[in-house]
N, C-alpha and C positions, 0 to 999 in steps of 0.2 A: 493052556495056562489057566490055573485056578483063579476064579474071581475072588477079590478080597471081600472078607465077610463085612457085614454092616457093623457100624460101631454099636456099642452096647446100648446107648440110649435109643438108637433107632429100632433095635429088636424089641425093647421094652414098649416103645410107642406102638409098634405093630401089634404086640400082644394085647395091649389095652384097647386098641382099636378093634381087634378081633372080638373081644368081650362085648364091645358096644355093638358091633355089627351083628352078632349072634343073639342079641337081646339078653345076654348074661348081666350086662349093665344097662339099665333103662334110663331114659332122660329124667334127670333129678337125682339119680343115685350118685352117691359119693364114689369117686375113683381112688385108687390107692394114694395115700399121702406120701410125701417124700420120705418120711420115716418107714412107712410100710414098704415102699420100693426098695430101700436099702436093705431091709430085712428079707424081702422075698427074692430079690435077684442078686443080693450080695454085692451091690455097687456102692460108690462113694456118693455122699450127699450132693456133691456137685452135679454128678450124673443124673441123680433122681430129680434135682431141680430143673435140669435141662429137659427131661422128660415132660414134665408138667407145662413147661414154658412152650415147648414144641406143640403140645396138644392144644394149648390155649390159642396159639398163633394160628393153627390150623382150624379153629372154630369148633373143635370137637368137644371141649370142656369149657367151663366157665367157673369163676369163683363166686360163691355166695357168702356175703358177710355173716360170720357167726356159725357157718356150717362147714365150709371148706370147698374143695373143688369138685364139682358135680358134672355129670354128662349134660351137655347142652342140648336144648331142643332143636330138632331138625329145622333148618332154615328153608323156606320156599324157594324154589328155583326161579331165577329171573326170567321174565318173559323174552322169548326170542324176538329178534327184530324181523320185520316183515320182509320176506324174500322179494327180490326184484320181479316186478310184474304181478305180484299178488295184491289183493285188495287190502289196504290198511284197515285195521280195526278202528271202529268208531271211537273217538276220544271225547271224554266229557270236557266241555269248555270250562275254563277256569276264570273266575272273576278276577278283577285287577288286584284284589288283595288276597288271592289264593282261596277264596270262599271261606274266609275266616269267621269265626263266631267266638264268643267268650268261652263256650264249653270246649270247643276244639283247642283253643289256646291253653286252657287249664289242663287238658288231657295231655297236650304236648309238653307242657312244663313239668307234669308228673313224670312223663317218660324220661325227660332229660335228667331230672333229679334222682329218679330210681336207678339209673344206669351210670351217672357220672357224679352224683353228690349235689347238695344244694348250692355249694360254692361255685359249681360250674353254671349255675342257672343265671341267665341274664335275658333281657328282652331280645338282644341281638341273637343269642344262641337259640331261643325259642323260634324267632323269625326265620332262622335257617331251616327249620324243620319244614316250613311251608314254601321256602324259596321266595320269601318276600323281605322287604326292608323292615327294620324294627318299628319304623313309624306307622306301618300298617296295623301293628298290634294296639297302638294307643287309641285307636278308634273304638276298641272293645274293652281294654283294660287300662286303668289309670297309670299303672307302673308296676315295677317289680314287687314293691311291698304288697300291693293289692293282689297281684298274681299269686304270691306265696300264701297269702291267707285264703284265697279261693281254692288253691290246691290242697291245703291242709283240711279245709272243710269238706272238700269233695271226696277225699279218700275215706272219710268216716262213713260215707253212704255204703261202703262195702261191708260194714259191720252189720251182721244179722244176730240179734239177740235171740237166744233159744226160746222156743215156744212149745211146751209150757216152760216157764222160768223155774229155776231151782227154788224150792221152798225155803231151805235153811239160809240164815244170814251168811254163814261162812261159805257155803256152796255158791251162793250168789256172788260174793265178792271174788271168790276164786275164778269163777266163770268170767266175770268182767275183766279181771286182770289178764286172763288167757286171750280174751278177744283183743285187748290192747296189745299184747305181745305179738299176736299173729299179724296184726296190722303194721306194727313197727318192723317186723321182719320183711313183709311185702314192700314196705316203703322205708328203707333205712334212714332217710333224711328226716323223717317226721318227728321221732322222739327228740332230737336236738332242737327242732324248730319250736316245739311247744315250750311254754314257760309257765311256771307256777307263780313266780313273783309278778309277772306282767301278762296276765292271761289275755287272749284275743277272744272277741265275741264269735264263738263258733257253736251255734245251737246243736249241731249234730254230735260234736264231741261232748258237750254238756249233757246231752241226753243219755249218752253211754255211762258217764259218771253217775248220773242220777239213778240209772237203772241198777248200777253196781251195788249201791248201798240201800236198795229198795226194800230189803227184808230186815234191816237192822232196826230194832224197835227199843223204845225206852231211852233213847239218847238225846240230849239237847241238840238243837240244830247246829250249834257251833262245833260240838264234839263230832257230830256226824260228818261235817264238812272236813274237820281234821283227819278223820279216818279215811275219808275219800281221797283227799289230797296226799296223805301219807302213802297210800297204796299207789296212786298215780305217779308220785315221785319216784318210788322204788322201780316201778316198771320202766319208766322213762329213762332214768339213770342207767339202769342195766342194759336197756336196748340202744343206748347212746353209742355203744361199741360197734353196732352195725355200720353206721356212717363212718366212724373212724376207720374201720376195715376197708370200706369202699374208697374212701379218699386216699388212704395210704396205698392201696393197690394202684390207683390212678397215678400217684406220684412216683412209686418205686417200680411198677410193672410186676410186683410179686404179690401173690395171694398170701394169706395168713400162714399156710403150711410152709411155703417157700421162705417167708420172712423168718420164721422160727428156725427153719433148718439153717439159714445163713448165719444165725447167731448161736447155733448149738455149741460150737467150740468154746465161745466166751462163757456161756452159762455152765458148761461142764467145768470149766476152770474155777469158777466161783463155787460151785457145789463141792468140788473136791477140797476146797480150802478147809472144810470142817466147820466153818463159822456159821453155816445156815442149814442146820440139821433138818428143819421142817421141809425146806425146798428140796433138799437132796433126797429125802425119804419118798417124796412124791414124784421125782423126776422120771422114775422108771414105770410109772402107772400107765394103764392104757390111755390111748390118745383121747377118748371120749369121757374120761373121768373128771376133766375140769375144763369147762368151756362156757359160752354164753348160756347155753340151756341149763347146765348144772347150777350155775349161779342163780338163774331165775327160779328154778324148781326149789332150791334150798332156801333162798331168801323169802319166797313167797310163803312157804310152809311156816317159817319162823315168824314172819310178820303176822300172819293170821293167828298163830299160837298166842302171840302177845296181845292181839286184840280180843281173843276169846277171854282172857283174864278180865278185860274191861266189860265186855258185853254180857258174859255169863256169870260174872262175879256180883258183888253187892251193888256195883254202880256208884259208889260213894265218890271215886275219883272223877266220874263223869261230871 
């Protein structure tokens, strides 16, 4: 008797797994989106969504805010238990508070915020990373507010300004903006934590902003500050979508591709009404023609174009 064939979504899951196992898709590479799956395999959007959901549940892929679904890094295999009669491995003794330190707590907080969003951060949640009570953390950190500030300042240590630095004022400002953008991508919560109206005392972040405008000459200090904060505000506001995506995925269980796929019928109905010609005209464009990255690239270029009028012009408006 013939065996029943596997359902379509399982065949597609197996094919994507094959591409990953053979190295055709490496860790960090984007896997086919729901739209690409429907086009390549001729299946319904619901089937394509189930494919990515299955791969995520199996730990094969993960969602990256602003990027899409990518191949996950291989996870280390858990240590096997000691066989009966075998000598147990020497274990490092743990202090009563789990060997806590301020640095370890800050790093654990960053890990939680990176994977779950800043709203998920709490002293109890961080304490769970060490298997201790939240009270143990208060011997090293005054509270959640201080922890968040320490986390934000700590991640700015990852920024390495290029040496030698760009000579031109525009090249320097562009480089500074890209350093910020890369940092916000690695830590999706950071852009929404920072504030322009109520800035926090973070010397490392201030050093990056100071470096960014370090080649602008002939501007009054207040104008220079306006330029720096305007650029900062643009990058922050554009990168705020990274945490929005992360939190939305936590709440809905769907990554950005799956979310858009679930709403595609409603959007199609709106586009076909004829009342929104601009949206309808771009609805069939390639998937990578409009996303966080294109918004950043387009906006950064236009912003620097405008500043060039001020810096390279007569300077009267300064």
